[in-house]
PDB file with SEQRES, HELIX, SHEET and CRYST1 records, atoms N, CA, C and O in Angstrom:
SEQRES   1 A   69  MET LYS SER TRP GLN VAL VAL ARG LEU MET ALA GLY VAL          
SEQRES   2 A   69  PHE ILE LEU LEU SER LEU ALA LEU GLY MET PRO GLY SER          
SEQRES   3 A   69  PRO ILE PHE VAL SER SER LEU TRP LEU TRP PHE THR ALA          
SEQRES   4 A   69  PHE VAL GLY VAL ASN LEU LEU GLN SER ALA VAL THR HIS          
SEQRES   5 A   69  TRP CYS LEU MET GLU ASN ILE LEU ARG LYS LEU GLY VAL          
SEQRES   6 A   69  GLU PRO GLY CYS                                              
HELIX    1 AA1 SER A    3  GLY A   22  1                                  20    
HELIX    2 AA2 SER A   32  TRP A   34  5                                   3    
HELIX    3 AA3 LEU A   35  THR A   51  1                                  17    
HELIX    4 AA4 LEU A   55  LYS A   62  1                                   8    
CRYST1    1.000    1.000    1.000  90.00  90.00  90.00 P 1           1          
ATOM      1  N   MET A   1      81.688 -66.659  55.332  1.00  0.00           N  
ATOM      2  CA  MET A   1      80.868 -65.641  55.973  1.00  0.00           C  
ATOM      3  C   MET A   1      79.675 -65.314  55.072  1.00  0.00           C  
ATOM      4  O   MET A   1      79.771 -65.325  53.845  1.00  0.00           O  
ATOM      5  N   LYS A   2      78.580 -65.030  55.710  1.00  0.00           N  
ATOM      6  CA  LYS A   2      77.377 -64.606  54.998  1.00  0.00           C  
ATOM      7  C   LYS A   2      77.476 -63.108  54.712  1.00  0.00           C  
ATOM      8  O   LYS A   2      78.255 -62.394  55.345  1.00  0.00           O  
ATOM      9  N   SER A   3      76.670 -62.640  53.742  1.00  0.00           N  
ATOM     10  CA  SER A   3      76.740 -61.234  53.337  1.00  0.00           C  
ATOM     11  C   SER A   3      76.439 -60.283  54.494  1.00  0.00           C  
ATOM     12  O   SER A   3      77.081 -59.239  54.612  1.00  0.00           O  
ATOM     13  N   TRP A   4      75.469 -60.628  55.355  1.00  0.00           N  
ATOM     14  CA  TRP A   4      75.141 -59.731  56.472  1.00  0.00           C  
ATOM     15  C   TRP A   4      76.296 -59.634  57.463  1.00  0.00           C  
ATOM     16  O   TRP A   4      76.485 -58.596  58.097  1.00  0.00           O  
ATOM     17  N   GLN A   5      77.073 -60.715  57.600  1.00  0.00           N  
ATOM     18  CA  GLN A   5      78.222 -60.685  58.504  1.00  0.00           C  
ATOM     19  C   GLN A   5      79.336 -59.808  57.928  1.00  0.00           C  
ATOM     20  O   GLN A   5      79.999 -59.079  58.666  1.00  0.00           O  
ATOM     21  N   VAL A   6      79.538 -59.880  56.619  1.00  0.00           N  
ATOM     22  CA  VAL A   6      80.560 -59.060  55.966  1.00  0.00           C  
ATOM     23  C   VAL A   6      80.191 -57.583  56.069  1.00  0.00           C  
ATOM     24  O   VAL A   6      81.056 -56.738  56.295  1.00  0.00           O  
ATOM     25  N   VAL A   7      78.901 -57.274  55.901  1.00  0.00           N  
ATOM     26  CA  VAL A   7      78.442 -55.880  56.009  1.00  0.00           C  
ATOM     27  C   VAL A   7      78.760 -55.330  57.392  1.00  0.00           C  
ATOM     28  O   VAL A   7      79.280 -54.220  57.512  1.00  0.00           O  
ATOM     29  N   ARG A   8      78.458 -56.085  58.427  1.00  0.00           N  
ATOM     30  CA  ARG A   8      78.720 -55.615  59.790  1.00  0.00           C  
ATOM     31  C   ARG A   8      80.216 -55.517  60.082  1.00  0.00           C  
ATOM     32  O   ARG A   8      80.663 -54.601  60.772  1.00  0.00           O  
ATOM     33  N   LEU A   9      80.979 -56.461  59.554  1.00  0.00           N  
ATOM     34  CA  LEU A   9      82.431 -56.407  59.712  1.00  0.00           C  
ATOM     35  C   LEU A   9      82.999 -55.156  59.043  1.00  0.00           C  
ATOM     36  O   LEU A   9      83.809 -54.442  59.634  1.00  0.00           O  
ATOM     37  N   MET A  10      82.570 -54.897  57.812  1.00  0.00           N  
ATOM     38  CA  MET A  10      83.063 -53.720  57.087  1.00  0.00           C  
ATOM     39  C   MET A  10      82.632 -52.430  57.773  1.00  0.00           C  
ATOM     40  O   MET A  10      83.418 -51.486  57.857  1.00  0.00           O  
ATOM     41  N   ALA A  11      81.396 -52.374  58.265  1.00  0.00           N  
ATOM     42  CA  ALA A  11      80.927 -51.173  58.966  1.00  0.00           C  
ATOM     43  C   ALA A  11      81.785 -50.909  60.200  1.00  0.00           C  
ATOM     44  O   ALA A  11      82.170 -49.769  60.458  1.00  0.00           O  
ATOM     45  N   GLY A  12      82.082 -51.954  60.956  1.00  0.00           N  
ATOM     46  CA  GLY A  12      82.925 -51.793  62.133  1.00  0.00           C  
ATOM     47  C   GLY A  12      84.325 -51.308  61.791  1.00  0.00           C  
ATOM     48  O   GLY A  12      84.872 -50.429  62.457  1.00  0.00           O  
ATOM     49  N   VAL A  13      84.895 -51.889  60.748  1.00  0.00           N  
ATOM     50  CA  VAL A  13      86.237 -51.476  60.314  1.00  0.00           C  
ATOM     51  C   VAL A  13      86.221 -50.024  59.840  1.00  0.00           C  
ATOM     52  O   VAL A  13      87.105 -49.244  60.193  1.00  0.00           O  
ATOM     53  N   PHE A  14      85.208 -49.661  59.033  1.00  0.00           N  
ATOM     54  CA  PHE A  14      85.116 -48.288  58.532  1.00  0.00           C  
ATOM     55  C   PHE A  14      84.963 -47.295  59.676  1.00  0.00           C  
ATOM     56  O   PHE A  14      85.590 -46.236  59.664  1.00  0.00           O  
ATOM     57  N   ILE A  15      84.141 -47.624  60.657  1.00  0.00           N  
ATOM     58  CA  ILE A  15      83.935 -46.706  61.780  1.00  0.00           C  
ATOM     59  C   ILE A  15      85.218 -46.536  62.585  1.00  0.00           C  
ATOM     60  O   ILE A  15      85.612 -45.412  62.894  1.00  0.00           O  
ATOM     61  N   LEU A  16      85.870 -47.644  62.928  1.00  0.00           N  
ATOM     62  CA  LEU A  16      87.099 -47.547  63.718  1.00  0.00           C  
ATOM     63  C   LEU A  16      88.215 -46.834  62.953  1.00  0.00           C  
ATOM     64  O   LEU A  16      88.949 -46.033  63.533  1.00  0.00           O  
ATOM     65  N   LEU A  17      88.345 -47.119  61.665  1.00  0.00           N  
ATOM     66  CA  LEU A  17      89.378 -46.465  60.862  1.00  0.00           C  
ATOM     67  C   LEU A  17      89.110 -44.971  60.728  1.00  0.00           C  
ATOM     68  O   LEU A  17      90.026 -44.162  60.877  1.00  0.00           O  
ATOM     69  N   SER A  18      87.851 -44.595  60.444  1.00  0.00           N  
ATOM     70  CA  SER A  18      87.555 -43.169  60.288  1.00  0.00           C  
ATOM     71  C   SER A  18      87.698 -42.423  61.612  1.00  0.00           C  
ATOM     72  O   SER A  18      88.083 -41.254  61.621  1.00  0.00           O  
ATOM     73  N   LEU A  19      87.393 -43.081  62.726  1.00  0.00           N  
ATOM     74  CA  LEU A  19      87.632 -42.444  64.026  1.00  0.00           C  
ATOM     75  C   LEU A  19      89.125 -42.238  64.262  1.00  0.00           C  
ATOM     76  O   LEU A  19      89.548 -41.186  64.741  1.00  0.00           O  
ATOM     77  N   ALA A  20      89.923 -43.258  63.918  1.00  0.00           N  
ATOM     78  CA  ALA A  20      91.372 -43.135  64.098  1.00  0.00           C  
ATOM     79  C   ALA A  20      91.942 -42.029  63.213  1.00  0.00           C  
ATOM     80  O   ALA A  20      92.867 -41.327  63.623  1.00  0.00           O  
ATOM     81  N   LEU A  21      91.405 -41.866  62.012  1.00  0.00           N  
ATOM     82  CA  LEU A  21      91.890 -40.827  61.105  1.00  0.00           C  
ATOM     83  C   LEU A  21      91.361 -39.442  61.468  1.00  0.00           C  
ATOM     84  O   LEU A  21      91.951 -38.432  61.084  1.00  0.00           O  
ATOM     85  N   GLY A  22      90.232 -39.388  62.218  1.00  0.00           N  
ATOM     86  CA  GLY A  22      89.600 -38.104  62.495  1.00  0.00           C  
ATOM     87  C   GLY A  22      89.775 -37.551  63.890  1.00  0.00           C  
ATOM     88  O   GLY A  22      89.469 -36.383  64.128  1.00  0.00           O  
ATOM     89  N   MET A  23      90.259 -38.357  64.821  1.00  0.00           N  
ATOM     90  CA  MET A  23      90.424 -37.883  66.200  1.00  0.00           C  
ATOM     91  C   MET A  23      91.820 -37.291  66.386  1.00  0.00           C  
ATOM     92  O   MET A  23      92.814 -37.971  66.131  1.00  0.00           O  
ATOM     93  N   PRO A  24      91.909 -36.035  66.828  1.00  0.00           N  
ATOM     94  CA  PRO A  24      93.203 -35.368  66.957  1.00  0.00           C  
ATOM     95  C   PRO A  24      94.228 -36.089  67.837  1.00  0.00           C  
ATOM     96  O   PRO A  24      95.426 -35.930  67.604  1.00  0.00           O  
ATOM     97  N   GLY A  25      93.821 -36.857  68.815  1.00  0.00           N  
ATOM     98  CA  GLY A  25      94.769 -37.547  69.680  1.00  0.00           C  
ATOM     99  C   GLY A  25      95.309 -38.842  69.093  1.00  0.00           C  
ATOM    100  O   GLY A  25      96.200 -39.460  69.675  1.00  0.00           O  
ATOM    101  N   SER A  26      94.783 -39.260  67.954  1.00  0.00           N  
ATOM    102  CA  SER A  26      95.173 -40.532  67.349  1.00  0.00           C  
ATOM    103  C   SER A  26      96.555 -40.440  66.704  1.00  0.00           C  
ATOM    104  O   SER A  26      96.913 -39.397  66.157  1.00  0.00           O  
ATOM    105  N   PRO A  27      97.330 -41.518  66.764  1.00  0.00           N  
ATOM    106  CA  PRO A  27      98.653 -41.496  66.127  1.00  0.00           C  
ATOM    107  C   PRO A  27      98.595 -41.447  64.598  1.00  0.00           C  
ATOM    108  O   PRO A  27      99.586 -41.106  63.953  1.00  0.00           O  
ATOM    109  N   ILE A  28      97.437 -41.785  64.015  1.00  0.00           N  
ATOM    110  CA  ILE A  28      97.323 -41.710  62.544  1.00  0.00           C  
ATOM    111  C   ILE A  28      96.343 -40.613  62.117  1.00  0.00           C  
ATOM    112  O   ILE A  28      95.737 -40.691  61.048  1.00  0.00           O  
ATOM    113  N   PHE A  29      96.194 -39.587  62.968  1.00  0.00           N  
ATOM    114  CA  PHE A  29      95.291 -38.467  62.670  1.00  0.00           C  
ATOM    115  C   PHE A  29      95.656 -37.805  61.349  1.00  0.00           C  
ATOM    116  O   PHE A  29      96.823 -37.523  61.076  1.00  0.00           O  
ATOM    117  N   VAL A  30      94.624 -37.564  60.529  1.00  0.00           N  
ATOM    118  CA  VAL A  30      94.804 -36.857  59.263  1.00  0.00           C  
ATOM    119  C   VAL A  30      94.019 -35.553  59.286  1.00  0.00           C  
ATOM    120  O   VAL A  30      94.585 -34.476  59.100  1.00  0.00           O  
ATOM    121  N   SER A  31      92.709 -35.655  59.516  1.00  0.00           N  
ATOM    122  CA  SER A  31      91.841 -34.486  59.509  1.00  0.00           C  
ATOM    123  C   SER A  31      90.552 -34.808  60.261  1.00  0.00           C  
ATOM    124  O   SER A  31      90.079 -35.944  60.233  1.00  0.00           O  
ATOM    125  N   SER A  32      89.995 -33.820  60.923  1.00  0.00           N  
ATOM    126  CA  SER A  32      88.725 -34.005  61.624  1.00  0.00           C  
ATOM    127  C   SER A  32      87.573 -34.259  60.657  1.00  0.00           C  
ATOM    128  O   SER A  32      86.510 -34.719  61.073  1.00  0.00           O  
ATOM    129  N   LEU A  33      87.764 -33.971  59.400  1.00  0.00           N  
ATOM    130  CA  LEU A  33      86.720 -34.211  58.395  1.00  0.00           C  
ATOM    131  C   LEU A  33      86.403 -35.700  58.236  1.00  0.00           C  
ATOM    132  O   LEU A  33      85.333 -36.053  57.739  1.00  0.00           O  
ATOM    133  N   TRP A  34      87.318 -36.569  58.651  1.00  0.00           N  
ATOM    134  CA  TRP A  34      87.063 -38.010  58.596  1.00  0.00           C  
ATOM    135  C   TRP A  34      85.885 -38.403  59.478  1.00  0.00           C  
ATOM    136  O   TRP A  34      85.281 -39.454  59.262  1.00  0.00           O  
ATOM    137  N   LEU A  35      85.546 -37.581  60.466  1.00  0.00           N  
ATOM    138  CA  LEU A  35      84.419 -37.894  61.338  1.00  0.00           C  
ATOM    139  C   LEU A  35      83.096 -37.868  60.575  1.00  0.00           C  
ATOM    140  O   LEU A  35      82.131 -38.509  60.991  1.00  0.00           O  
ATOM    141  N   TRP A  36      83.043 -37.141  59.475  1.00  0.00           N  
ATOM    142  CA  TRP A  36      81.847 -37.163  58.627  1.00  0.00           C  
ATOM    143  C   TRP A  36      81.638 -38.548  58.022  1.00  0.00           C  
ATOM    144  O   TRP A  36      80.498 -38.970  57.823  1.00  0.00           O  
ATOM    145  N   PHE A  37      82.712 -39.251  57.732  1.00  0.00           N  
ATOM    146  CA  PHE A  37      82.593 -40.609  57.208  1.00  0.00           C  
ATOM    147  C   PHE A  37      82.018 -41.535  58.280  1.00  0.00           C  
ATOM    148  O   PHE A  37      81.221 -42.421  57.972  1.00  0.00           O  
ATOM    149  N   THR A  38      82.413 -41.335  59.519  1.00  0.00           N  
ATOM    150  CA  THR A  38      81.849 -42.099  60.632  1.00  0.00           C  
ATOM    151  C   THR A  38      80.337 -41.880  60.695  1.00  0.00           C  
ATOM    152  O   THR A  38      79.571 -42.832  60.841  1.00  0.00           O  
ATOM    153  N   ALA A  39      79.915 -40.626  60.586  1.00  0.00           N  
ATOM    154  CA  ALA A  39      78.490 -40.299  60.604  1.00  0.00           C  
ATOM    155  C   ALA A  39      77.774 -40.932  59.412  1.00  0.00           C  
ATOM    156  O   ALA A  39      76.656 -41.425  59.560  1.00  0.00           O  
ATOM    157  N   PHE A  40      78.395 -40.925  58.239  1.00  0.00           N  
ATOM    158  CA  PHE A  40      77.804 -41.521  57.037  1.00  0.00           C  
ATOM    159  C   PHE A  40      77.546 -43.005  57.237  1.00  0.00           C  
ATOM    160  O   PHE A  40      76.479 -43.499  56.875  1.00  0.00           O  
ATOM    161  N   VAL A  41      78.502 -43.721  57.807  1.00  0.00           N  
ATOM    162  CA  VAL A  41      78.335 -45.155  58.058  1.00  0.00           C  
ATOM    163  C   VAL A  41      77.209 -45.373  59.071  1.00  0.00           C  
ATOM    164  O   VAL A  41      76.390 -46.275  58.899  1.00  0.00           O  
ATOM    165  N   GLY A  42      77.165 -44.568  60.106  1.00  0.00           N  
ATOM    166  CA  GLY A  42      76.109 -44.688  61.108  1.00  0.00           C  
ATOM    167  C   GLY A  42      74.726 -44.444  60.529  1.00  0.00           C  
ATOM    168  O   GLY A  42      73.781 -45.164  60.851  1.00  0.00           O  
ATOM    169  N   VAL A  43      74.602 -43.440  59.682  1.00  0.00           N  
ATOM    170  CA  VAL A  43      73.319 -43.146  59.036  1.00  0.00           C  
ATOM    171  C   VAL A  43      72.903 -44.305  58.135  1.00  0.00           C  
ATOM    172  O   VAL A  43      71.726 -44.667  58.097  1.00  0.00           O  
ATOM    173  N   ASN A  44      73.849 -44.887  57.415  1.00  0.00           N  
ATOM    174  CA  ASN A  44      73.520 -46.025  56.564  1.00  0.00           C  
ATOM    175  C   ASN A  44      73.079 -47.232  57.383  1.00  0.00           C  
ATOM    176  O   ASN A  44      72.182 -47.962  56.962  1.00  0.00           O  
ATOM    177  N   LEU A  45      73.687 -47.457  58.538  1.00  0.00           N  
ATOM    178  CA  LEU A  45      73.254 -48.543  59.410  1.00  0.00           C  
ATOM    179  C   LEU A  45      71.830 -48.308  59.920  1.00  0.00           C  
ATOM    180  O   LEU A  45      71.024 -49.237  59.958  1.00  0.00           O  
ATOM    181  N   LEU A  46      71.522 -47.078  60.309  1.00  0.00           N  
ATOM    182  CA  LEU A  46      70.164 -46.753  60.745  1.00  0.00           C  
ATOM    183  C   LEU A  46      69.160 -46.931  59.610  1.00  0.00           C  
ATOM    184  O   LEU A  46      68.082 -47.491  59.810  1.00  0.00           O  
ATOM    185  N   GLN A  47      69.516 -46.457  58.429  1.00  0.00           N  
ATOM    186  CA  GLN A  47      68.626 -46.573  57.269  1.00  0.00           C  
ATOM    187  C   GLN A  47      68.346 -48.027  56.941  1.00  0.00           C  
ATOM    188  O   GLN A  47      67.203 -48.384  56.656  1.00  0.00           O  
ATOM    189  N   SER A  48      69.366 -48.872  56.977  1.00  0.00           N  
ATOM    190  CA  SER A  48      69.153 -50.277  56.636  1.00  0.00           C  
ATOM    191  C   SER A  48      68.313 -50.988  57.702  1.00  0.00           C  
ATOM    192  O   SER A  48      67.580 -51.923  57.381  1.00  0.00           O  
ATOM    193  N   ALA A  49      68.410 -50.564  58.950  1.00  0.00           N  
ATOM    194  CA  ALA A  49      67.588 -51.155  60.002  1.00  0.00           C  
ATOM    195  C   ALA A  49      66.117 -50.803  59.828  1.00  0.00           C  
ATOM    196  O   ALA A  49      65.242 -51.623  60.107  1.00  0.00           O  
ATOM    197  N   VAL A  50      65.843 -49.584  59.368  1.00  0.00           N  
ATOM    198  CA  VAL A  50      64.470 -49.122  59.208  1.00  0.00           C  
ATOM    199  C   VAL A  50      63.835 -49.659  57.925  1.00  0.00           C  
ATOM    200  O   VAL A  50      62.672 -50.064  57.929  1.00  0.00           O  
ATOM    201  N   THR A  51      64.596 -49.664  56.828  1.00  0.00           N  
ATOM    202  CA  THR A  51      64.026 -50.033  55.532  1.00  0.00           C  
ATOM    203  C   THR A  51      64.255 -51.495  55.153  1.00  0.00           C  
ATOM    204  O   THR A  51      63.660 -51.986  54.194  1.00  0.00           O  
ATOM    205  N   HIS A  52      65.103 -52.185  55.889  1.00  0.00           N  
ATOM    206  CA  HIS A  52      65.466 -53.582  55.584  1.00  0.00           C  
ATOM    207  C   HIS A  52      66.112 -53.714  54.211  1.00  0.00           C  
ATOM    208  O   HIS A  52      65.961 -54.742  53.550  1.00  0.00           O  
ATOM    209  N   TRP A  53      66.827 -52.684  53.778  1.00  0.00           N  
ATOM    210  CA  TRP A  53      67.533 -52.696  52.501  1.00  0.00           C  
ATOM    211  C   TRP A  53      68.925 -52.113  52.713  1.00  0.00           C  
ATOM    212  O   TRP A  53      69.076 -51.064  53.340  1.00  0.00           O  
ATOM    213  N   CYS A  54      69.949 -52.799  52.187  1.00  0.00           N  
ATOM    214  CA  CYS A  54      71.323 -52.347  52.348  1.00  0.00           C  
ATOM    215  C   CYS A  54      72.050 -52.479  51.009  1.00  0.00           C  
ATOM    216  O   CYS A  54      72.176 -53.580  50.472  1.00  0.00           O  
ATOM    217  N   LEU A  55      72.517 -51.377  50.484  1.00  0.00           N  
ATOM    218  CA  LEU A  55      73.212 -51.384  49.201  1.00  0.00           C  
ATOM    219  C   LEU A  55      74.468 -52.237  49.252  1.00  0.00           C  
ATOM    220  O   LEU A  55      74.745 -52.973  48.306  1.00  0.00           O  
ATOM    221  N   MET A  56      75.234 -52.157  50.332  1.00  0.00           N  
ATOM    222  CA  MET A  56      76.468 -52.944  50.445  1.00  0.00           C  
ATOM    223  C   MET A  56      76.164 -54.439  50.387  1.00  0.00           C  
ATOM    224  O   MET A  56      76.918 -55.201  49.782  1.00  0.00           O  
ATOM    225  N   GLU A  57      75.074 -54.860  51.007  1.00  0.00           N  
ATOM    226  CA  GLU A  57      74.710 -56.279  50.979  1.00  0.00           C  
ATOM    227  C   GLU A  57      74.351 -56.706  49.559  1.00  0.00           C  
ATOM    228  O   GLU A  57      74.700 -57.809  49.138  1.00  0.00           O  
ATOM    229  N   ASN A  58      73.665 -55.852  48.825  1.00  0.00           N  
ATOM    230  CA  ASN A  58      73.345 -56.156  47.424  1.00  0.00           C  
ATOM    231  C   ASN A  58      74.618 -56.276  46.584  1.00  0.00           C  
ATOM    232  O   ASN A  58      74.735 -57.171  45.746  1.00  0.00           O  
ATOM    233  N   ILE A  59      75.552 -55.384  46.812  1.00  0.00           N  
ATOM    234  CA  ILE A  59      76.827 -55.423  46.070  1.00  0.00           C  
ATOM    235  C   ILE A  59      77.584 -56.703  46.392  1.00  0.00           C  
ATOM    236  O   ILE A  59      78.113 -57.356  45.493  1.00  0.00           O  
ATOM    237  N   LEU A  60      77.637 -57.064  47.670  1.00  0.00           N  
ATOM    238  CA  LEU A  60      78.345 -58.281  48.066  1.00  0.00           C  
ATOM    239  C   LEU A  60      77.712 -59.519  47.456  1.00  0.00           C  
ATOM    240  O   LEU A  60      78.426 -60.426  47.028  1.00  0.00           O  
ATOM    241  N   ARG A  61      76.397 -59.574  47.409  1.00  0.00           N  
ATOM    242  CA  ARG A  61      75.717 -60.719  46.803  1.00  0.00           C  
ATOM    243  C   ARG A  61      76.057 -60.830  45.322  1.00  0.00           C  
ATOM    244  O   ARG A  61      76.256 -61.933  44.812  1.00  0.00           O  
ATOM    245  N   LYS A  62      76.125 -59.691  44.627  1.00  0.00           N  
ATOM    246  CA  LYS A  62      76.496 -59.702  43.199  1.00  0.00           C  
ATOM    247  C   LYS A  62      77.947 -60.142  43.010  1.00  0.00           C  
ATOM    248  O   LYS A  62      78.303 -60.672  41.957  1.00  0.00           O  
ATOM    249  N   LEU A  63      78.780 -59.924  44.019  1.00  0.00           N  
ATOM    250  CA  LEU A  63      80.176 -60.350  43.958  1.00  0.00           C  
ATOM    251  C   LEU A  63      80.340 -61.815  44.353  1.00  0.00           C  
ATOM    252  O   LEU A  63      81.451 -62.345  44.340  1.00  0.00           O  
ATOM    253  N   GLY A  64      79.232 -62.468  44.705  1.00  0.00           N  
ATOM    254  CA  GLY A  64      79.281 -63.884  44.987  1.00  0.00           C  
ATOM    255  C   GLY A  64      79.333 -64.274  46.449  1.00  0.00           C  
ATOM    256  O   GLY A  64      79.496 -65.452  46.766  1.00  0.00           O  
ATOM    257  N   VAL A  65      79.197 -63.307  47.348  1.00  0.00           N  
ATOM    258  CA  VAL A  65      79.172 -63.623  48.777  1.00  0.00           C  
ATOM    259  C   VAL A  65      77.818 -64.258  49.083  1.00  0.00           C  
ATOM    260  O   VAL A  65      76.779 -63.790  48.618  1.00  0.00           O  
ATOM    261  N   GLU A  66      77.846 -65.311  49.858  1.00  0.00           N  
ATOM    262  CA  GLU A  66      76.632 -66.083  50.155  1.00  0.00           C  
ATOM    263  C   GLU A  66      75.649 -65.258  50.994  1.00  0.00           C  
ATOM    264  O   GLU A  66      76.020 -64.726  52.040  1.00  0.00           O  
ATOM    265  N   PRO A  67      74.389 -65.151  50.533  1.00  0.00           N  
ATOM    266  CA  PRO A  67      73.389 -64.466  51.345  1.00  0.00           C  
ATOM    267  C   PRO A  67      73.018 -65.321  52.547  1.00  0.00           C  
ATOM    268  O   PRO A  67      73.208 -66.537  52.534  1.00  0.00           O  
ATOM    269  N   GLY A  68      72.498 -64.694  53.567  1.00  0.00           N  
ATOM    270  CA  GLY A  68      72.102 -65.437  54.753  1.00  0.00           C  
ATOM    271  C   GLY A  68      71.136 -64.659  55.615  1.00  0.00           C  
ATOM    272  O   GLY A  68      70.924 -63.466  55.398  1.00  0.00           O  
ATOM    273  N   CYS A  69      70.553 -65.320  56.581  1.00  0.00           N  
ATOM    274  CA  CYS A  69      69.572 -64.698  57.474  1.00  0.00           C  
ATOM    275  C   CYS A  69      70.250 -64.029  58.639  1.00  0.00           C  
ATOM    276  O   CYS A  69      69.580 -63.452  59.495  1.00  0.00           O  
TER     277      CYS A  69                                                      
END                                                                             
């Protein structure tokens, strides 16, 4: 997988997990405060779309994940 694919995969996992942890009807509900993490991931996705810079992608590249278009 290329670094941009890993970033999108991780964002999707983080969003779904934080929703599951933050929604009161979920079987793994912990606290509604987890919804702030969902918002944080969404804001980072918007920021990276506007600025064309993503910290997670930089970290993945330093860890040896192949960069890609």
